[in-house]
N, CA, C and O of each residue as an XYZ file, in Angstrom:
744
protein
N      18.692     -5.192    -61.180
C      17.629     -4.663    -60.730
C      17.282     -5.136    -59.261
O      17.436     -4.521    -58.206
N      16.721     -6.522    -59.508
C      16.586     -7.306    -58.662
C      17.376     -7.440    -56.989
O      16.888     -7.426    -55.858
N      18.875     -7.576    -57.522
C      19.645     -7.644    -56.414
C      19.416     -5.878    -55.684
O      19.301     -5.811    -54.461
N      19.380     -4.903    -56.301
C      19.429     -3.601    -55.739
C      18.020     -3.769    -54.729
O      18.098     -3.447    -53.543
N      16.791     -4.279    -55.288
C      15.795     -3.946    -54.827
C      15.742     -4.884    -53.251
O      15.257     -4.535    -52.175
N      16.351     -6.009    -53.579
C      16.532     -6.824    -52.023
C      17.267     -6.243    -51.134
O      16.975     -6.169    -49.940
N      18.493     -5.693    -51.771
C      19.418     -5.079    -50.929
C      18.609     -3.524    -50.234
O      19.011     -3.095    -49.152
N      17.671     -2.928    -50.863
C      16.779     -1.807    -50.609
C      15.772     -2.441    -49.166
O      15.697     -1.935    -48.047
N      15.286     -3.330    -49.532
C      14.263     -3.950    -48.848
C      15.066     -4.355    -47.392
O      14.708     -4.050    -46.254
N      16.141     -5.058    -47.760
C      16.901     -5.540    -46.266
C      17.310     -4.148    -45.308
O      17.261     -4.095    -44.079
N      17.718     -3.064    -46.235
C      18.224     -1.863    -45.478
C      17.036     -1.351    -44.902
O      17.179     -0.896    -43.767
N      15.680     -1.299    -45.487
C      14.645     -0.887    -44.584
C      13.894     -1.695    -43.695
O      13.128     -1.371    -42.788
N      14.320     -3.023    -44.198
C      13.980     -4.148    -42.763
C      14.862     -3.613    -41.328
O      14.486     -3.433    -40.170
N      15.881     -3.497    -41.839
C      17.058     -3.422    -40.665
C      16.542     -2.079    -40.116
O      16.721     -2.050    -38.899
N      16.010     -1.044    -40.547
C      15.511      0.305    -40.035
C      14.402     -0.128    -39.277
O      14.358      0.129    -38.074
N      13.615     -0.675    -39.767
C      12.401     -0.995    -38.891
C      12.697     -1.900    -37.771
O      12.006     -1.750    -36.764
N      13.753     -2.966    -37.765
C      13.803     -3.518    -36.498
C      14.696     -2.713    -35.438
O      14.825     -3.089    -34.273
N      15.310     -1.541    -35.980
C      15.986     -0.879    -35.172
C      14.592      0.230    -34.488
O      14.451      0.579    -33.316
N      13.793      0.549    -35.578
C      12.850      1.360    -34.869
C      11.866      0.620    -33.584
O      11.565      1.180    -32.530
N      11.563     -0.458    -33.905
C      10.800     -1.392    -33.184
C      11.758     -1.495    -32.158
O      11.283     -1.182    -31.066
N      12.968     -1.832    -32.130
C      13.992     -2.197    -30.752
C      13.882     -0.666    -29.964
O      13.775     -0.662    -28.738
N      13.907      0.377    -30.577
C      13.984      1.506    -29.722
C      12.567      1.932    -29.302
O      12.564      2.763    -28.394
N      11.511      1.595    -29.704
C      10.090      1.736    -29.246
C       9.894      1.046    -28.209
O       9.464      1.595    -27.195
N      10.152     -0.232    -28.239
C      10.052     -1.144    -27.060
C      10.994     -0.760    -25.721
O      10.757     -1.130    -24.571
N      11.965     -0.042    -26.097
C      12.798      0.518    -25.158
C      12.208      1.428    -24.513
O      11.923      1.338    -23.318
N      11.956      2.430    -25.262
C      11.029      3.619    -24.970
C       9.894      3.420    -24.061
O       9.547      4.188    -23.164
N       9.243      2.077    -24.457
C       7.593      2.061    -23.984
C       8.210      1.357    -22.658
O       7.826      1.840    -21.593
N       9.143      0.246    -22.596
C       9.448     -0.281    -20.985
C      10.090      1.034    -20.307
O       9.958      1.062    -19.083
N      10.676      1.989    -20.815
C      11.153      3.067    -19.738
C      10.005      4.035    -19.370
O      10.074      4.622    -18.291
N       9.108      4.212    -20.072
C       7.919      4.980    -19.821
C       6.944      4.048    -18.783
O       6.311      4.649    -17.915
N       6.856      2.859    -18.866
C       6.127      2.010    -18.203
C       6.859      2.116    -16.618
O       6.218      2.338    -15.591
N       8.119      1.935    -16.678
C       8.510      2.160    -15.150
C       8.486      3.305    -14.624
O       8.394      3.451    -13.405
N       8.572      4.365    -15.526
C       8.533      5.726    -14.744
C       6.961      6.023    -14.380
O       6.661      6.754    -13.437
N       5.959      5.367    -15.241
C       4.662      5.483    -14.982
C       4.564      4.670    -13.520
O       4.153      5.391    -12.612
N       4.779      3.703    -13.254
C       4.456      3.065    -12.085
C       5.565      3.452    -10.935
O       5.272      3.247     -9.757
N       6.769      3.982    -11.266
C       7.604      4.692     -9.920
C       6.869      5.823     -9.610
O       6.716      6.070     -8.414
N       6.311      6.672    -10.555
C       5.794      8.228    -10.227
C       4.504      7.813     -9.322
O       4.205      8.532     -8.369
N       3.863      6.836     -9.575
C       2.464      6.621     -9.419
C       2.876      6.103     -7.810
O       2.283      6.715     -6.922
N       3.752      5.126     -7.413
C       4.090      5.180     -5.994
C       4.670      6.408     -5.489
O       4.177      6.799     -4.431
N       5.444      6.994     -5.904
C       5.635      8.249     -5.461
C       4.630      9.205     -5.144
O       4.661      9.820     -4.079
N       3.487      9.417     -6.241
C       2.433     10.400     -5.684
C       1.334      9.811     -4.856
O       0.518     10.522     -4.269
N       1.321      8.342     -4.813
C       0.589      8.087     -3.410
C       1.476      8.305     -2.082
O       0.853      8.482     -1.035
N       2.887      8.305     -2.047
C       3.529      8.632     -0.677
C       3.489      9.985     -0.716
O       3.561     10.466      0.414
N       3.391     10.874     -1.691
C       3.508     12.488     -1.271
C       2.079     12.593     -0.858
O       1.863     13.294      0.131
N       1.091     12.031     -1.428
C      -0.376     12.264     -1.063
C      -0.308     12.093      0.825
O      -0.428     12.829      1.804
N      -0.065     10.775      0.555
C      -0.375     10.448      2.414
C       0.895     11.211      3.133
O       0.707     11.849      4.168
N       1.947     11.130      2.648
C       2.911     12.091      3.521
C       2.166     13.519      3.997
O       1.800     13.707      5.157
N       2.029     14.327      3.100
C       1.296     15.601      3.060
C       0.183     15.850      3.486
O      -0.008     16.988      3.915
N      -0.993     14.802      3.509
C      -2.098     14.649      4.346
C      -2.018     14.386      5.598
O      -2.600     15.114      6.401
N      -1.388     13.451      5.954
C      -0.952     13.106      7.406
C      -0.317     14.307      8.088
O      -0.572     14.650      9.243
N       0.365     14.793      7.428
C       1.167     16.225      7.894
C       0.152     17.551      8.213
O       0.320     18.386      9.102
N      -0.983     17.493      7.194
C      -1.885     18.454      7.323
C      -2.733     18.291      8.497
O      -3.227     19.275      9.047
N      -2.931     17.079      8.918
C      -4.140     16.579      9.580
C      -3.298     16.865     10.895
O      -3.839     17.616     11.707
N      -2.393     16.502     11.120
C      -1.508     16.639     12.336
C      -1.639     18.135     13.058
O      -2.101     18.538     14.125
N      -0.962     18.767     11.864
C      -0.884     20.141     11.910
C      -2.017     20.952     12.370
O      -1.902     21.739     13.310
N      -3.264     20.749     11.632
C      -4.403     21.175     12.183
C      -5.119     20.748     13.494
O      -5.726     21.501     14.255
N      -4.953     19.483     13.618
C      -5.403     18.977     14.956
C      -4.616     19.544     16.427
O      -5.078     19.926     17.502
N      -3.207     19.396     15.908
C      -2.234     19.837     17.251
C      -1.993     21.369     17.236
O      -1.587     21.970     18.231
N      -2.252     21.938     16.106
C      -1.828     23.388     16.023
C      -0.431     23.885     16.482
O       0.671     23.580     16.025
N      -0.816     24.908     17.717
C       0.528     25.264     18.298
C       0.828     24.510     19.741
O       1.587     25.047     20.548
N       0.286     23.419     19.986
C       0.450     22.990     21.346
C       1.804     22.053     21.387
O       2.174     21.728     20.259
N       2.319     21.738     22.074
C       3.452     20.829     22.245
C       2.855     19.495     23.109
O       3.601     18.844     23.839
N       1.419     19.168     22.937
C       0.776     17.999     23.375
C       1.400     16.755     22.751
O       1.622     16.546     21.558
N       1.631     15.994     23.773
C       2.157     14.460     23.729
C       0.678     13.677     23.400
O      -0.348     13.889     24.047
N       0.755     12.994     22.576
C      -0.812     12.156     22.827
C      -0.351     10.604     22.544
O       0.082     10.226     21.455
N      -0.507      9.799     23.657
C       0.051      8.348     23.558
C      -0.838      7.426     22.696
O      -2.024      7.415     23.028
N      -0.626      6.962     22.069
C      -1.108      5.716     21.035
C      -1.267      4.643     21.480
O      -2.358      4.128     21.724
N       0.155      4.010     21.698
C       0.437      2.741     22.361
C       1.177      2.894     23.425
O       1.294      3.979     23.995
N       1.815      1.696     23.839
C       3.209      1.656     24.955
C       4.438      2.071     24.366
O       5.461      2.266     25.022
N       4.323      2.237     22.869
C       5.688      2.332     22.420
C       5.547      3.288     21.315
O       6.468      3.416     20.508
N       4.160      4.158     21.192
C       3.828      5.349     20.118
C       3.313      6.444     20.726
O       2.443      6.353     21.592
N       3.790      7.523     20.334
C       3.028      8.664     20.881
C       2.773      9.878     19.236
O       3.372      9.723     18.172
N       1.955     10.756     19.477
C       1.870     11.243     18.242
C       2.342     12.865     18.962
O       1.821     13.362     19.961
N       3.237     13.350     18.297
C       3.702     14.959     18.883
C       4.130     15.568     17.584
O       4.548     14.848     16.677
N       4.040     16.877     17.460
C       4.233     17.959     16.634
C       5.483     18.681     16.689
O       5.661     19.715     17.332
N       6.601     17.900     15.764
C       7.524     18.690     15.892
C       8.277     19.224     14.395
O       8.050     18.643     13.334
N       9.078     20.262     14.489
C       9.653     20.802     13.192
C      10.992     20.537     13.212
O      11.831     20.920     14.027
N      11.149     19.679     12.008
C      12.782     19.366     12.137
C      13.727     20.195     10.766
O      13.395     20.016      9.594
N      14.745     20.965     11.104
C      15.400     21.725     10.274
C      16.454     20.950      9.650
O      17.058     21.452      8.702
N      16.679     20.074      9.962
C      17.997     19.147      9.850
C      17.520     18.044      8.915
O      16.347     18.141      8.552
N      18.355     16.829      8.384
C      17.842     15.858      7.697
C      17.118     14.743      8.474
O      16.669     15.036      9.582
N      16.966     13.534      8.019
C      16.436     12.460      8.292
C      16.603     12.554     10.144
O      17.624     12.931     10.720
N      15.506     12.171     10.718
C      15.538     11.717     12.308
C      16.297     13.241     13.090
O      16.842     13.040     14.175
N      16.313     14.476     12.619
C      17.023     15.429     13.059
C      18.392     15.577     13.190
O      18.901     16.323     14.026
N      18.938     14.978     12.493
C      20.602     14.774     12.189
C      21.043     16.387     11.633
O      20.235     17.080     11.013
N      22.034     16.716     11.864
C      22.362     18.163     11.463
C      21.409     19.150     11.436
O      21.350     19.791     10.387
N      20.451     19.513     12.542
C      19.756     20.214     12.713
C      20.339     21.725     12.648
O      21.267     21.990     13.412
N      19.914     22.595     11.896
C      20.142     23.925     11.793
C      19.346     25.082     11.468
O      19.394     25.033     10.239
N      18.823     25.834     11.680
C      18.036     26.930     11.498
C      18.299     28.124     10.186
O      17.533     29.018      9.826
N      19.666     27.763      9.649
C      20.084     28.576      8.812
C      19.384     28.706      7.571
O      19.078     27.624      7.071
N      19.010     29.833      6.867
C      18.811     29.763      5.519
C      19.493     29.258      4.403
O      19.004     28.823      3.361
N      20.662     29.357      4.721
C      21.537     28.719      3.953
C      21.799     27.425      4.135
O      22.353     27.113      3.080
N      21.756     26.570      4.741
C      21.611     25.252      5.509
C      20.042     24.781      4.830
O      19.893     23.650      4.367
N      19.028     25.703      4.843
C      17.890     24.978      4.350
C      17.746     24.998      2.834
O      17.010     24.175      2.290
N      18.389     25.866      2.162
C      18.489     25.713      0.335
C      19.687     24.963     -0.087
O      19.772     24.631     -1.269
N      20.850     24.583      0.953
C      21.405     23.757      0.705
C      20.958     22.159      0.702
O      21.355     21.449     -0.223
N      20.253     21.690      1.592
C      19.271     20.886      1.503
C      18.364     20.703      0.543
O      18.367     19.619     -0.041
N      17.464     21.654      0.203
C      16.502     21.555     -0.677
C      17.357     21.100     -2.437
O      17.003     20.358     -3.353
N      18.497     21.934     -2.239
C      19.561     21.588     -3.559
C      19.961     20.220     -3.569
O      19.945     19.778     -4.718
N      20.324     19.360     -2.685
C      20.935     18.441     -2.579
C      19.788     17.518     -2.887
O      19.935     16.740     -3.830
N      18.562     17.510     -2.145
C      17.528     16.736     -2.227
C      17.010     16.557     -3.692
O      16.630     15.503     -4.204
N      17.084     18.062     -4.384
C      16.395     17.896     -5.748
C      17.694     17.039     -6.763
O      17.423     16.300     -7.710
N      18.928     17.323     -6.340
C      19.815     16.622     -7.196
C      19.728     15.126     -7.066
O      19.733     14.400     -8.061
N      19.641     14.617     -5.706
C      19.547     12.974     -5.637
C      18.072     12.730     -6.029
O      17.851     11.519     -6.020
N      17.087     13.390     -6.339
C      15.937     12.874     -6.539
C      15.931     12.642     -8.207
O      15.363     11.716     -8.786
N      16.702     13.713     -8.819
C      17.258     13.281    -10.339
C      17.634     12.041    -10.288
O      16.962     11.119    -10.750
N      18.739     11.909     -9.722
C      19.578     10.912    -10.126
C      18.812      9.585     -9.949
O      18.966      8.650    -10.736
N      17.812      9.525     -8.673
C      16.967      8.560     -8.489
C      15.954      8.306     -9.531
O      15.495      7.182     -9.735
N      15.605      9.376    -10.200
C      14.504      9.323    -11.258
C      15.331      8.445    -12.351
O      14.943      7.321    -12.670
N      16.467      9.024    -12.886
C      17.096      8.379    -13.969
C      17.342      6.766    -13.338
O      17.113      5.835    -14.111
N      17.697      6.533    -12.268
C      17.813      5.022    -11.931
C      16.618      4.193    -12.462
O      16.541      3.219    -13.211
N      15.464      5.154    -11.609
C      14.130      4.754    -12.123
C      13.911      3.750    -13.377
O      13.617      2.561    -13.490
N      14.221      4.892    -14.327
C      14.071      4.666    -15.760
C      14.588      3.463    -16.227
O      14.103      2.901    -17.209
N      15.771      2.910    -15.445
C      16.716      1.861    -15.968
C      16.196      0.586    -14.971
O      16.653     -0.535    -15.197
N      15.313      0.767    -13.958
C      15.012     -0.223    -12.913
C      15.078     -1.696    -13.672
O      14.571     -1.994    -14.753
N      15.778     -2.440    -12.869
C      15.547     -3.952    -13.426
C      14.683     -4.973    -13.311
O      14.574     -5.998    -13.984
N      13.851     -4.433    -12.030
C      12.612     -5.167    -11.970
C      11.912     -4.360    -10.993
O      12.359     -3.346    -10.459
N      10.623     -4.962    -10.773
C       9.427     -4.605    -10.149
C      10.000     -3.943     -8.733
O       9.749     -2.767     -8.468
N      10.603     -4.584     -8.052
C      11.227     -4.223     -6.383
C      11.865     -3.001     -6.526
O      11.766     -2.132     -5.659
N      12.641     -2.824     -7.746
C      13.382     -1.519     -7.903
C      12.794     -0.540     -8.301
O      13.342      0.551     -8.145
N      11.488     -0.614     -8.943
C      10.531      0.286     -9.301
C      10.046      0.981     -7.921
O      10.170      2.129     -7.496
N       9.366     -0.332     -7.329
C       8.862      0.200     -6.268
C       9.563      1.042     -4.951
O       9.004      1.908     -4.278
N      10.950      0.528     -4.792
C      12.100      1.038     -4.011
C      12.194      2.573     -4.633
O      12.009      3.571     -3.937
N      12.369      2.596     -5.421
C      12.718      4.298     -6.087
C      11.411      4.938     -6.249
O      11.622      6.127     -6.489
N      10.341      4.723     -6.231
C       9.131      5.277     -6.130
C       9.006      5.779     -4.838
O       8.770      6.957     -4.570
N       9.198      4.706     -3.890
C       9.035      5.141     -2.497
C      10.276      5.951     -1.996
O      10.029      6.798     -1.137
N      11.200      5.855     -2.286
C      12.358      7.061     -1.976
C      12.161      8.590     -2.614
O      12.246      9.640     -1.977
N      11.837      8.425     -4.223
C      11.229      9.787     -4.237
C      10.286     10.321     -4.096
O      10.199     11.529     -4.316
N       9.280      9.588     -3.683
C       7.805      9.936     -3.357
C       8.553     10.662     -2.053
O       8.797     11.855     -2.234
N       8.964     10.086     -0.715
C       9.445     10.359      0.324
C      10.342     11.737      0.159
O      10.179     12.637      0.983
N      11.136     11.864     -0.742
C      12.044     12.782     -0.853
C      11.296     14.162     -1.034
O      11.574     15.236     -0.501
N      10.056     13.803     -2.113
C       9.574     15.115     -2.723
C       8.388     15.494     -1.432
O       7.806     16.578     -1.408
N       8.197     14.571     -0.553
C       7.366     14.813      0.492
C       8.294     15.986      1.496
O       7.727     16.988      1.931
N       9.232     15.810      1.679
C       9.854     16.320      2.922
C      10.342     17.676      1.902
O       9.974     18.778      2.308
N      10.964     17.645      0.902
C      11.113     18.932      0.228
C      10.128     19.525      0.185
O      10.428     20.626      0.646
N       8.854     19.534     -0.135
C       7.844     20.038     -0.206
C       7.846     20.904      1.194
O       7.977     22.128      1.153
N       7.725     20.347      2.164
C       7.463     21.155      3.498
C       8.701     22.440      3.981
O       8.581     23.548      4.504
N      10.027     21.539      3.446
C      11.407     22.545      3.554
C      11.243     23.891      2.566
O      11.632     25.032      2.815
N      10.651     23.480      1.547
C      10.292     24.751      0.667
C       8.997     25.671      1.127
O       9.090     26.860      0.819
N       8.230     25.409      1.576
C       7.125     25.649      1.953
C       7.189     26.410      3.446
O       6.916     27.610      3.450
N       7.495     25.844      4.554
C       7.836     26.327      5.537
C       9.200     26.316      6.494
O       9.350     26.692      7.656
N      10.042     25.791      5.633
C      11.235     25.776      6.278
C      11.706     24.877      6.896
O      12.920     24.884      7.102
N      10.970     23.920      7.339
C      11.346     22.694      8.197
C      10.606     21.546      7.755
O       9.635     21.823      7.051
N      10.834     20.191      8.011
C      10.101     19.313      7.906
C       9.026     18.998      9.063
O       9.453     19.063     10.216
N       7.531     18.627      8.848
C       7.008     18.253     10.271
C       7.192     16.660     10.308
O       7.039     15.807      9.434
N       7.587     16.584     11.677
C       7.416     15.191     11.910
C       6.280     15.021     13.260
O       5.903     15.850     14.088
N       5.990     13.805     13.099
C       5.254     13.694     14.325
C       5.187     12.255     14.968
O       4.841     12.209     16.149
N       5.473     11.111     14.337
C       5.896      9.795     14.829
C       6.692      9.840     16.039
O       7.803     10.351     15.898
N       6.384      9.426     17.192
C       7.483      9.258     18.375
C       7.566      7.859     18.951
O       6.778      7.617     19.865
N       8.383      6.911     18.569
C       8.648      5.631     18.644
C       9.321      5.661     19.769
O      10.073      6.628     19.892
N       9.267      4.474     21.116
C      10.235      4.648     22.117
C       9.871      3.356     22.676
O       8.886      2.708     22.324
N      10.803      2.976     23.661
C      10.923      1.947     24.528
C      11.277      2.332     25.582
O      12.386      2.850     25.456
N      10.776      2.374     27.020
C      10.979      2.643     28.046
C      11.216      4.465     27.853
O      10.417      5.313     27.456
N      12.767      4.609     28.353
C      12.505      5.907     28.474
C      13.663      6.528     27.215
O      14.215      7.620     27.344
N      13.883      5.631     26.048
C      14.487      6.231     25.146
C      13.669      6.255     23.878
O      12.862      5.379     23.565
N      13.916      7.208     23.259
C      12.865      7.910     22.164
C      13.807      7.958     20.923
O      14.960      8.374     21.031
N      13.210      7.459     19.570
C      13.486      7.402     18.493
C      13.209      8.529     18.199
O      12.147      8.945     18.663
N      14.128      9.589     17.219
C      13.851     10.749     17.013
C      12.452     10.835     16.169
O      12.147      9.933     15.388
N      11.625     11.976     16.377
C      10.436     11.697     15.814
C      10.635     11.648     14.006
O      11.712     12.012     13.533
N       9.596     11.208     13.165
C       9.827     11.373     11.892
C       8.363     11.464     11.362
O       7.453     12.118     11.871
N       8.314     10.771     10.366
C       6.952     11.190      9.542
C       7.091      9.673      8.250
O       7.972      8.816      8.183
N       5.836      9.859      7.385
C       5.438      9.005      6.738
C       6.710      8.972      5.381
O       7.152      7.937      4.881
N       7.066     10.244      5.034
C       7.803     10.434      4.143
C       9.182      9.796      4.574
O       9.702      9.136      3.674
N       9.902      9.856      5.791
C      10.781      9.108      6.382
C      10.853      7.982      6.211
O      11.860      7.455      5.738
N       9.623      7.239      6.616
C       9.411      5.739      6.528
C       9.498      5.211      5.017
O      10.269      4.316      4.671
N       8.608      5.880      4.156
C       8.921      5.635      2.716
C      10.522      5.416      2.242
O      11.041      4.384      1.817
N      11.138      6.768      2.464
C      12.525      6.605      2.057
C      13.342      5.522      2.722
O      14.153      4.981      1.970
N      13.295      4.994      4.242
C      13.946      3.949      5.009
C      13.563      2.795      4.192
O      14.434      2.151      3.606
N      12.047      2.419      4.093
C      11.461      1.020      3.649
C      12.197      0.829      2.203
O      12.751     -0.231      1.911
N      12.147      2.061      1.244
C      12.652      1.661     -0.128
C      14.077      1.502     -0.155
O      14.592      0.846     -1.061
N      14.780      2.048      0.768
C      16.177      1.991      0.619
C      16.544      0.408      1.201
O      17.413     -0.281      0.666
N      15.881      0.033      2.169
C      16.237     -1.334      2.883
C      15.469     -2.110      1.678
O      16.310     -2.960      1.385
N      14.574     -2.277      0.973
C      14.224     -2.969     -0.091
C      15.328     -3.137     -1.131
O      15.547     -4.234     -1.644
N      16.105     -1.909     -1.473
C      17.128     -2.225     -2.517
C      18.207     -2.833     -2.011
O      18.942     -3.408     -2.814
N      18.531     -2.850     -0.664
C      19.785     -3.296     -0.091
C      19.186     -4.762      0.157
O      19.983     -5.657     -0.123
N      18.017     -5.150      0.596
C      17.769     -6.731      0.584
C      17.941     -7.085     -0.867
O      18.694     -8.005     -1.187
N      17.231     -6.349     -1.807
C      17.432     -7.236     -3.527
C      18.589     -7.124     -3.811
O      18.930     -8.001     -4.605
N      19.474     -6.363     -3.503
C      20.984     -6.589     -3.879
C      21.621     -7.616     -3.186
O      22.507     -8.221     -3.790
N      21.308     -7.991     -1.851
C      22.156     -9.187     -1.209
C      21.295    -10.315     -1.706
O      21.938    -11.354     -1.558
N      20.211    -10.534     -2.191
C      19.493    -11.700     -2.802
C      20.453    -12.004     -4.141
O      20.952    -13.087     -4.444
N      20.566    -10.709     -4.862
C      21.021    -10.908     -6.275
C      22.534    -11.561     -5.645
O      22.747    -12.729     -5.972
N      23.274    -11.085     -5.028
C      24.471    -11.368     -4.581
C      24.530    -12.785     -4.041
O      25.545    -13.421     -4.324
N      23.651    -13.342     -3.347
C      23.663    -14.576     -3.030
C      23.240    -15.643     -3.941
O      23.581    -16.820     -3.825
N      22.421    -15.133     -4.921
C      21.897    -16.330     -6.323
C      23.209    -16.155     -6.826
O      23.781    -17.239     -6.943
N      23.989    -15.040     -7.215
C      25.301    -15.325     -8.000
C      26.160    -16.101     -7.345
O      26.749    -16.919     -8.050
N      26.442    -16.091     -6.062
C      27.442    -16.593     -5.239
C      27.083    -18.208     -5.100
O      27.799    -18.943     -4.420
């Protein structure tokens, strides 16, 4: 009888250990998603608010507002991808870009849930927030609102927005982090 009781206790103990491990993993994943989505929400808010403000204040004008010797504020509508690449006024292209952005965002959310460190969480949150900020424009108005015009002399970088900036910074942080890990291993 004693041996059977010990065996039963060991089985229960093993189950409880497994449950604790699963609970810790689930808690860690939820924590990553919470922080990543928090960053994404901040990016979405800043992006949408800045676009709303620019749209209200510049309305239908093609006015260029100089801010510094290298920055203008302009209101443009981008039917392409980042920085105006592959611009196309086609409804089919619009919905292909929307579908592609949703698919990529879902993959990024999965990666966020398995992020290995805080820098990954921040990076994925920024990219997801930027993607959702731009997809919101594309769904609601058919194009992405861009307004930041950086330039040197007569060379102008294509106009962009807060969401584009977040995507680029998030991607740069992921690349930097992967290079630093490679250096540590090497």
